[in-house]
N, C-alpha and C positions, 0 to 999 in steps of 0.2 A: 559236243557242246562244251564250252568252257564257261565257268561261272566264277564270280568273285563275290565276296561278302560285302554288302553295303551296310555299314554299322548305323548310319542315320535312318535307313529304312527298315533295319532289322531283318533283312532277307538277302538271299543270293540273287544276283542279276547277271545277265549274259555278259561275257567279257571276251568273246571271240575277236572283237575289233582291236583288242590289245595285242593279239598274236596273229596278225593276218598271214604271215608266212606259214605258220603251223596250220591255220584254218584252211588255207588254199593249197596245201602240199598235195601234189599229184593231180591237180585239177586239169592241167593241160592233157595229161594222159587220159583222164576220164572223158574229156571233151572229144579227143581223137577216137575214142572207142564207141561213140554214139552211132547208132544205126537207125534208119527210118523204119525198119521192119521189126524192131525190138518190141516184145510184148510189154515191156516196162518203159515204154516211150515217155510217158508223162513223168513218172517217178524219178527217172534218171535226170531229166532236165530240171525238175524241181529241186533235186538234191544239189545240183551245181548252182542253180540260182540262189538257193538259200545259203550255201557256203559263201558266195560272194556277198550277199546282203549282210550276213552275220559278221563277215570280216570288215564291214564298213565300206564295202565297194558296191553300193546300191546301183550306180549308173552302169558299171561293168556287168553286173548281174542281169539287169534288164536288157542291156544290149545283147548279151548272150541269149537270153530267153527269146527276144524278138527275132533274132537270127536263126535259132535252132528249133523253135517250136513252130511247126508248120501245119498244125491241125486247125479245122474250122472253128473250134471253140477257144481259140487263143485269147480273145478279149474276155470271155467269161472266166477262164482260168486266171488270167491276170487280175481281174477285179476281185475274185475270191481270195487270192494270195495277198493282195494289198490290204483288203479288209481284215484278214486274220492277223497280218503283221502289225497293223495299227492297234489291234486289240491286245496283242501279246507282248509287243516290244515297247 
């Protein structure tokens, strides 16, 4: 996570979108290593999704998630992630 100081708000705010090349470095390799039988199935896909979202590539992130997350709780997970992101970002 990359932060910058927002002097008007007197706090640090996410700044990954200012450095998308850094934020997404190695993401193709991480995607290529995904396996359906991985015990960390959800966490690995969420990690990649959030890297896209924080890099300012919301559409690419959700396209990835929709393509790669194939469990029956997909919509539930998606709703939870969107709700949390709206609260935190």
